[in-house]
C-alpha positions as CSV (number, residue, x, y, z in Angstrom):
1,M,18.3,-18.9,10.9
2,A,15.0,-19.0,9.2
3,G,12.4,-16.3,8.8
4,T,8.8,-16.4,10.1
5,N,5.5,-15.0,9.0
6,R,3.4,-12.9,11.3
7,S,2.0,-16.1,13.1
8,G,5.5,-17.3,13.8
9,R,5.7,-19.9,11.0
10,R,9.1,-20.3,9.4
11,G,10.1,-19.3,5.9
12,S,13.5,-19.4,4.1
13,D,16.1,-17.1,5.5
14,S,19.0,-17.6,3.1
15,G,17.6,-16.6,-0.2
16,S,15.2,-14.0,-1.3
17,V,12.7,-12.8,1.1
18,G,11.5,-13.7,4.6
19,R,10.5,-12.1,8.0
20,A,11.7,-9.7,10.7
21,S,13.9,-9.5,13.8
22,V,15.3,-6.5,15.7
23,G,13.7,-4.2,18.1
24,S,11.3,-1.6,19.3
25,A,11.5,-0.5,22.9
26,S,10.6,1.9,25.6
27,V,11.1,5.4,26.7
28,S,10.1,7.1,29.9
29,G,8.2,10.3,30.0
30,S,6.1,11.9,27.3
31,V,7.1,12.6,23.7
32,G,6.5,16.3,24.3
33,A,9.0,16.3,27.2
34,S,11.6,14.8,25.0
35,V,11.3,16.8,21.8
36,G,9.0,19.7,22.6
37,A,11.6,22.4,22.7
38,S,12.8,21.8,19.2
39,A,9.3,21.1,17.8
40,G,7.5,24.1,19.1
41,G,6.3,22.5,22.4
42,S,6.8,23.6,26.0
43,K,10.3,24.2,27.3
44,P,12.0,21.1,28.6
45,R,12.5,20.6,32.3
46,K,16.0,21.3,33.6
47,K,18.2,18.2,33.6
48,K,19.1,16.8,36.9
49,R,22.8,16.9,37.7
50,S,24.5,13.6,37.2
51,T,25.4,11.8,40.4
52,I,28.2,9.8,38.7
53,P,31.6,10.7,40.2
54,R,33.9,12.8,38.0
55,W,36.6,10.1,37.9
56,A,34.1,7.8,36.2
57,R,32.3,10.3,34.0
58,V,30.5,8.0,31.5
59,C,29.8,8.6,27.9
60,T,28.1,6.3,25.5
61,I,30.5,4.5,23.1
62,L,29.0,6.1,20.0
63,G,25.8,5.0,21.6
64,A,26.9,2.0,19.8
65,V,28.1,-0.9,21.8
66,L,25.4,0.1,24.1
67,M,22.8,0.0,21.4
68,V,23.1,-3.4,19.6
69,V,22.0,-5.7,22.3
70,S,25.4,-5.8,23.8
71,G,25.5,-2.7,25.8
72,G,29.1,-1.6,26.5
73,L,29.9,1.8,27.9
74,L,33.0,4.0,27.8
75,V,34.6,5.7,30.8
76,T,36.9,8.6,30.9
77,S,39.5,7.1,33.2
78,E,42.5,7.3,30.9
79,A,43.8,3.8,31.6
80,L,40.4,2.2,31.1
81,L,39.8,4.2,27.9
82,A,43.1,3.0,26.4
83,R,42.5,-0.6,27.4
84,Y,39.0,-0.5,26.0
85,E,39.9,1.1,22.7
86,G,42.8,-1.3,22.2
87,A,40.4,-4.3,22.7
88,V,37.9,-3.3,20.1
89,S,38.5,-4.6,16.5
90,Q,38.7,-1.8,13.9
91,E,37.7,-2.8,10.4
92,D,36.8,-1.0,7.2
93,L,33.0,-1.5,7.4
94,F,32.1,1.0,4.7
95,G,34.7,0.3,2.0
96,D,36.2,3.8,2.0
97,G,39.4,3.3,3.9
98,Q,40.6,4.5,7.3
99,V,41.5,8.1,6.6
100,D,42.1,10.1,9.8
101,Q,39.5,12.7,10.5
102,P,39.5,15.7,12.9
103,A,38.4,14.5,16.4
104,D,35.6,17.2,16.6
105,I,32.3,15.7,15.6
106,E,29.5,18.1,14.6
107,G,26.1,18.0,13.1
108,P,23.5,15.3,13.1
109,L,24.7,11.7,13.2
110,N,23.4,8.4,11.9
111,I,25.1,5.3,13.3
112,L,24.4,1.8,11.9
113,L,24.5,-1.0,14.5
114,V,24.3,-4.7,13.4
115,G,24.0,-7.7,15.6
116,I,25.1,-11.1,14.2
117,D,24.7,-14.6,15.7
118,P,27.4,-16.6,14.0
119,R,27.3,-20.4,14.4
120,D,31.0,-20.6,13.4
121,S,33.7,-18.6,11.5
122,E,33.0,-20.4,8.3
123,S,29.3,-19.7,8.0
124,L,28.0,-16.7,6.0
125,P,26.7,-14.2,8.5
126,L,23.1,-12.9,8.5
127,A,22.2,-9.6,10.1
128,D,19.9,-10.8,13.0
129,S,19.5,-7.3,14.5
130,I,19.6,-4.0,12.5
131,M,19.4,-0.8,14.4
132,I,20.1,2.8,13.6
133,L,20.9,5.5,16.1
134,H,19.9,9.0,14.9
135,V,21.4,11.8,16.9
136,P,20.2,15.4,16.2
137,A,22.9,18.1,15.9
138,S,22.7,19.0,19.6
139,H,24.0,15.6,20.6
140,D,22.0,15.6,23.8
141,R,19.3,13.1,22.8
142,A,18.9,10.3,20.3
143,Y,16.4,8.1,18.5
144,L,16.9,4.4,18.3
145,F,14.9,2.4,15.7
146,S,15.1,-1.0,14.1
147,L,14.6,-2.2,10.6
148,P,12.9,-5.6,10.2
149,R,15.6,-8.0,9.1
150,D,13.2,-9.6,6.6
151,L,12.2,-6.3,5.0
152,V,11.7,-6.7,1.2
153,V,14.4,-4.5,-0.4
154,E,16.4,-4.0,-3.5
155,I,20.0,-5.2,-2.8
156,P,22.4,-3.4,-5.1
157,A,25.1,-5.2,-7.1
158,F,28.4,-5.6,-5.2
159,K,31.4,-6.4,-7.3
160,P,33.8,-7.4,-4.5
161,A,31.5,-10.4,-3.8
162,D,30.5,-11.0,-7.4
163,F,26.9,-10.3,-6.5
164,N,24.7,-9.1,-9.3
165,G,22.0,-7.5,-7.1
166,G,18.3,-8.2,-6.9
167,T,15.3,-8.3,-4.6
168,G,15.7,-10.0,-1.3
169,K,15.4,-9.8,2.5
170,L,17.4,-7.1,4.2
171,N,19.4,-9.4,6.4
172,A,20.5,-11.4,3.4
173,A,22.5,-8.4,2.1
174,M,25.2,-9.1,4.7
175,M,25.4,-12.7,3.6
176,Y,25.7,-11.8,-0.1
177,G,28.3,-9.2,0.6
178,S,30.4,-11.5,2.8
179,R,31.0,-14.1,0.1
180,V,34.6,-14.4,-1.0
181,P,34.8,-15.2,-4.7
182,G,36.6,-18.5,-5.2
183,G,35.9,-19.6,-1.6
184,G,37.5,-18.7,1.7
185,K,36.5,-17.4,5.1
186,P,33.5,-15.0,4.9
187,D,34.4,-11.3,5.0
188,R,32.0,-9.7,7.5
189,A,33.3,-6.2,6.8
190,R,32.3,-6.4,3.2
191,G,29.0,-7.9,4.3
192,F,28.4,-4.9,6.5
193,E,29.3,-2.6,3.5
194,L,26.7,-4.1,1.3
195,L,24.1,-4.0,4.0
196,S,24.8,-0.3,4.6
197,K,24.5,0.4,0.9
198,T,21.2,-1.5,0.8
199,I,19.8,0.5,3.8
200,T,20.9,3.7,2.2
201,R,19.0,2.8,-1.0
202,Y,15.9,1.9,1.0
203,T,15.8,4.7,3.5
204,G,17.4,7.6,1.6
205,I,19.8,8.1,4.5
206,A,22.8,9.2,2.5
207,R,25.6,8.4,4.8
208,F,26.3,6.6,8.1
209,D,28.8,8.4,10.3
210,A,29.9,5.2,12.1
211,G,29.0,1.6,12.3
212,A,29.5,-1.4,14.6
213,I,29.0,-5.2,14.4
214,V,28.2,-6.9,17.7
215,N,28.6,-10.7,18.2
216,F,25.6,-11.9,20.2
217,N,27.5,-14.6,21.8
218,G,30.0,-12.1,23.2
219,F,27.3,-10.0,24.8
220,K,26.5,-12.7,27.4
221,K,29.8,-12.0,29.0
222,I,28.9,-8.3,29.2
223,V,25.7,-9.0,31.0
224,D,27.5,-11.4,33.4
225,A,30.3,-8.9,34.0
226,M,27.6,-6.4,35.1
227,G,26.1,-8.9,37.5
228,G,23.1,-9.5,35.3
229,V,20.5,-7.1,34.0
230,T,17.1,-6.1,35.5
231,M,14.4,-5.4,33.1
232,Y,10.6,-5.3,32.7
233,I,9.2,-8.3,30.6
234,D,6.0,-7.1,29.0
235,Q,4.5,-10.5,28.1
236,D,5.0,-14.2,29.0
237,V,7.6,-15.8,26.8
238,E,8.6,-19.5,26.4
239,S,12.0,-20.4,25.0
240,E,12.1,-22.3,21.8
241,H,15.7,-23.3,22.3
242,L,16.6,-23.7,26.0
243,Q,15.6,-25.7,29.1
244,P,14.9,-23.9,32.5
245,N,18.6,-24.6,33.5
246,G,20.0,-23.1,30.3
247,D,20.9,-26.4,28.6
248,P,19.7,-26.8,25.0
249,R,16.4,-28.5,24.5
250,P,16.7,-32.0,22.9
251,N,16.2,-32.4,19.2
252,N,13.3,-34.7,18.6
253,G,14.6,-35.7,15.1
254,S,11.3,-34.7,13.5
255,G,13.0,-32.6,10.8
256,S,10.3,-30.0,11.3
257,A,10.8,-26.2,11.6
258,H,10.6,-26.6,15.4
259,P,12.5,-29.8,16.1
260,Y,12.8,-29.4,19.9
261,S,11.0,-31.1,22.8
262,G,11.1,-31.1,26.6
263,P,10.7,-28.4,29.3
264,Q,11.3,-24.8,28.3
265,A,12.8,-21.8,30.0
266,E,10.1,-19.3,30.8
267,Y,10.1,-15.5,31.2
268,K,7.1,-14.3,33.0
269,K,5.6,-10.9,32.7
270,G,7.0,-8.5,35.4
271,T,10.3,-7.0,36.5
272,R,13.0,-9.7,36.3
273,H,16.7,-10.0,36.9
274,L,18.3,-12.0,34.1
275,K,21.7,-13.7,33.8
276,G,23.6,-13.5,30.5
277,W,22.3,-16.7,29.0
278,Q,18.7,-15.8,30.0
279,A,18.9,-12.3,28.5
280,L,20.3,-13.6,25.2
281,D,17.7,-16.3,25.1
282,Y,14.9,-13.9,25.8
283,V,15.7,-11.4,23.1
284,R,16.0,-14.3,20.5
285,Q,12.5,-15.5,21.0
286,R,9.8,-14.9,18.4
287,Y,7.9,-18.1,17.9
288,G,4.5,-18.2,19.6
289,L,4.5,-14.5,20.2
290,P,1.4,-12.7,19.0
291,K,3.3,-10.4,16.6
292,G,6.3,-12.6,15.9
293,D,9.4,-10.7,15.1
294,Y,7.7,-7.3,15.9
295,D,7.4,-8.5,19.5
296,R,11.0,-9.6,19.4
297,Q,12.1,-6.2,18.1
298,R,10.3,-4.5,21.0
299,H,12.0,-6.9,23.5
300,Q,15.4,-6.3,22.1
301,Q,15.1,-2.5,22.4
302,Q,13.7,-2.8,25.9
303,F,16.7,-4.9,26.8
304,V,19.1,-2.3,25.3
305,R,17.5,0.4,27.5
306,A,17.8,-1.8,30.6
307,M,21.4,-2.5,29.8
308,A,22.1,1.2,29.5
309,K,20.5,1.9,32.8
310,Q,22.4,-0.9,34.5
311,A,25.8,0.1,33.0
312,L,25.3,3.7,34.2
313,S,24.3,2.6,37.7
314,A,26.5,3.3,40.7
315,G,27.1,-0.5,41.1
316,V,29.0,-0.5,37.8
317,V,30.6,2.9,37.3
318,T,31.9,3.4,40.8
319,N,33.3,-0.2,40.9
320,P,36.6,-0.1,38.9
321,I,37.0,-3.8,38.9
322,K,33.5,-4.5,37.6
323,L,33.7,-1.6,35.2
324,D,37.0,-2.9,33.7
325,K,35.4,-6.4,33.2
326,V,32.4,-4.8,31.4
327,L,34.6,-2.8,29.1
328,R,36.8,-5.7,28.3
329,A,33.9,-7.9,27.5
330,A,32.3,-5.3,25.3
331,G,35.6,-4.8,23.5
332,Q,35.8,-8.5,22.6
333,A,32.2,-8.5,21.2
334,V,32.5,-5.4,19.0
335,V,33.9,-4.5,15.5
336,F,33.9,-0.7,15.0
337,N,34.4,1.8,12.2
338,G,34.2,5.5,12.7
339,R,35.2,6.6,9.2
340,G,38.5,7.8,10.4
341,R,37.5,8.8,13.9
342,K,38.1,6.9,17.1
343,I,35.6,5.4,19.5
344,T,36.7,7.9,22.1
345,D,35.9,10.8,19.7
346,F,32.3,9.6,19.4
347,G,32.2,8.9,23.2
348,W,33.1,12.5,23.8
349,A,30.7,13.9,21.3
350,L,27.9,11.8,22.8
351,R,28.9,12.4,26.4
352,N,25.5,14.0,27.3
353,L,23.4,11.0,26.3
354,R,21.9,9.0,29.0
355,E,19.5,6.1,28.8
356,D,16.5,8.4,29.5
357,S,17.5,10.7,26.6
358,I,17.4,7.9,24.0
359,M,13.9,7.5,22.6
360,M,13.0,4.0,21.4
361,V,11.0,4.1,18.2
362,K,8.8,1.2,17.0
363,L,8.4,0.8,13.2
364,E,5.8,-1.7,12.1
365,G,4.4,-3.1,8.9
366,G,2.9,-6.3,7.5
367,G,3.6,-9.4,5.5
368,V,4.0,-9.4,1.7
369,G,2.1,-12.4,0.6
370,T,0.5,-15.1,2.8
371,G,1.0,-18.8,3.6
372,R,3.3,-20.5,1.1
373,N,3.4,-17.2,-0.9
374,Y,4.8,-15.2,2.0
375,Q,7.8,-13.2,0.8
376,G,8.7,-10.9,3.7
377,E,7.8,-7.6,5.3
378,A,6.9,-4.1,4.2
379,L,6.8,-1.1,6.5
380,N,3.5,0.8,6.8
381,E,3.0,4.4,5.7
382,V,3.6,5.9,9.1
383,S,6.9,4.0,9.5
384,R,8.0,5.1,6.1
385,G,7.2,8.7,7.1
386,F,9.5,8.3,10.1
387,L,12.3,7.3,7.8
388,D,11.7,10.3,5.6
389,S,11.9,12.5,8.8
390,V,15.3,11.0,9.6
391,R,16.5,11.8,6.0
392,T,15.1,15.4,6.2
393,G,16.2,16.2,9.8
394,T,12.6,16.6,11.1
395,V,12.4,13.7,13.5
396,D,11.5,15.9,16.5
397,Q,8.4,17.3,14.7
398,F,7.4,14.0,13.3
399,M,7.5,12.3,16.7
400,V,5.4,15.0,18.3
401,A,2.8,14.4,15.6
402,N,3.0,10.6,15.9
403,P,3.4,9.8,19.6
404,E,2.2,6.2,19.0
405,L,5.6,5.4,17.6
406,V,7.2,5.8,21.0
407,N,7.9,2.4,22.5
408,R,7.3,2.1,26.2
409,A,8.5,-0.5,28.6
410,K,5.2,-0.7,30.5
C-alpha cells in the first residue's frame, strides 16, 4: 500500500517515510468515571453485575484478538476453549523463544497488536494497523491506542534480516524484518520482532508482555460469523476500492495513484449494520477524509469497540453454535505469542475487562515536510506525553488532565 499526506495524497510506502493508518476510537462515559478512583477523583460507581450466563462467562483474549480490528473473544466453556486455543497459530514474535512461564499474570501489561493486509504469501508484509493495549495492574480496565503507521522513527539494525538500520516509516519495520537473506518466503514473526524493537526504541516501553498479528482478510469471517456488526459511523465515507455490491471498482488504466472508476460503496453518517466486507472496506478508507489516516485510525478503533460489544451480546455468547463459529474464525485469523504463557492465561487475567472498561485514546500529530518533500508523521507534544505516561505508569492521572484524548463514538 502507499502512504498519504494529510490531504490524502499518496506517498511511497515501501521505503523510508510516509503517512499514517490505525485508529482512535470511542469510550462511553466521562474520563473521571473511568479513572477517577486511581487519579484522586470521585469514587467509581459500582459495576453492574454481568448478565452473561455462567456457562459462557466471557473474557477477552488478551484483549488481543478483540483489539486488532478482528475482534475474537474467548469463552470458558472447556471444549470451546480447547478448540479455540488449538486453532490459533503460536509463533515466536519477540525472538526470545517459547519458555513456559507461570500461568499467574500480575502487574501492568502492555500488549502489541498488529494488523496486516497481505496480498499474497510471497509479499513482504507492512503493518497496516499498530495498536497497543495498556492494562494497569488492577486488570479491570485498559487503554487502547494506536501509533500512526507512517510515524518517522529510527529502525534499529536487525541481523537476522541483514538490515543495517536507519530512519523510516514505522510500518516499514515489519517489512525490513521479514526479509529472508538469500530469498525465500517472508518471515512475518521476524518482521513483528523488528517492529516491536522499533516501537520500544520510540516509546520507551521496555517490554511487551504479549503480541498478536491479525490478518485483515480473516476478520471478515469473524464479522459474518457474528451476523454482522452494528456501529455508529461518524462521517460520510465513500469507498476508494469497492462498488455498492462489494465487487472491486474497475481499474481505469490511468496509472495514477487512484486508478479506479465507477460507482462507489457509501457509508453514511449514523448507526449502521455492516456485513464483513463492508466493515473491512470501511476501516480501510482514508482518501478524501478531512484528516486522512487520522480519521481512519478513529474509525478502526470505533469498529473495535463495536465488535467487542457485539461479541459480548446475548445473541453471540448464549448461542453455542454462533459462538463456536466466531471463535474458530478468530483462531484462523490470529498469530499469537504470550512469551511463554497461553492465550487462556491472558484470558483469565483479563476476565474483568468489558467493552465499556476499555478507553480508546486518540494520538495525533502532523506531517513532516509538505508536498513532494513530505516524509511522514510526527506525534504532537500531548501525544508524546501520553506515551511517557504509559512508560511511567501514570496513565490514569494523565488522562484526567487531558480528557481531549478520549475518543468518543458520537
